[in-house]
C-alpha angles and dihedrals in degrees: 000000000000089000093053091049090049090051094047088047093051093045089052088053090048089054093047090051089046091053093050094042093046091053093051091043090053093044090050096050104032108027096040112016100039097043090047092051099235134104126229094207131253133091091301089050086058087050090052087055096050088046091055091049101044107000100249114164109264097223096046093048089047089059093047093051089050093059096075091042090052092053090047097048104031096109091046102050100037135226098280096048089045093052096050092046090052091053091048090047091053093048093047091047090056090052093044096049105028115018101036095054089056095053125083109278122226112241101163130098115346092218088058088046092052093048095049091042089059093044093051096044094044091051089048093050091049091051089050094049094046091063095044095260136103142197089262118223113081091019090065090048094046093051090050094049090048090056091048096039105024093175091068115095122230088237095053094048093045090048093050095047094045091046091054091051093046093049093047086050088056092054090047093050093042090224127110089203087068088064094050092046090046089055094047090051093047093048092047090048091050090049097046090047094053092044092055096042099041110000097085091065097032121131147129132284113208118200113196122184107200146142090223100063098139096051088044097050089046090053093046089048096050097039103041104016089234125135123226139202124227123206126186116235143168123223107239093211099046103022091224122140116258138181121226112208116201118196123175108199139158120266095259092054095054096088092049094048095049092045088052088051093053089049093048095047120005089196098051117131111230133197125182124196138180117245119199092207139005121196127191140059112347092019133050114338110225129352118290112232106227094179122060116230 
């Protein structure tokens, strides 16, 4: 019984996310991109181009374009992902073809339209992904390509497919600015999506190779209230014993930690890497579940 209640609750949360994401998705494509005469890429971007040519509803044509992609990628994405995506697509179609045309349309600056189109679509995509769903379309294609060509990155495949759609849109709209605005929208979408999915827990991992590890970790602890980890190591070239200090910190603490490292050991070897998420004391407590069970 408890398991059934949890499943119903999870489904209701999925639907709520789909509604919010579907609204943002429709606003991004219809209110801003369609009215600004540019396409941000993706299957809905193709639907925008077809809508511009012959007036076919954007949402309906997006669903039609997804049918062959579903057939091609069915074995790759799996039933659960496919079912969730189908529900997201239906809700998005309702917002694209019924709700969005009833709302006030943006008729101002195209650069503003491009930026807000990217913000809305990026936020929508992030909400879809957080619940183990997607907007369909290119996601199906990208996953299939990844299986056939595993050395290709998701970013590379997405960039290529979106760029093709955006350039084709420029030819259809007969306006080079449409390409530029489409690229701005696509870039903004990518940034917003990454910030929502990963940005809240983003930080820096500082790796310090030193012979004064205890002194350094004490300084880091007292000055920044940040703990560190010491790992024993041996230099492969000299054969000398060394300590590796690992310190996960927020971006605004990076300079302070590296400055302390130089003070503790002027000869320290320091590496700074970007971390998409950091969990634990002083950061995010517990792992966020992006995919609903």
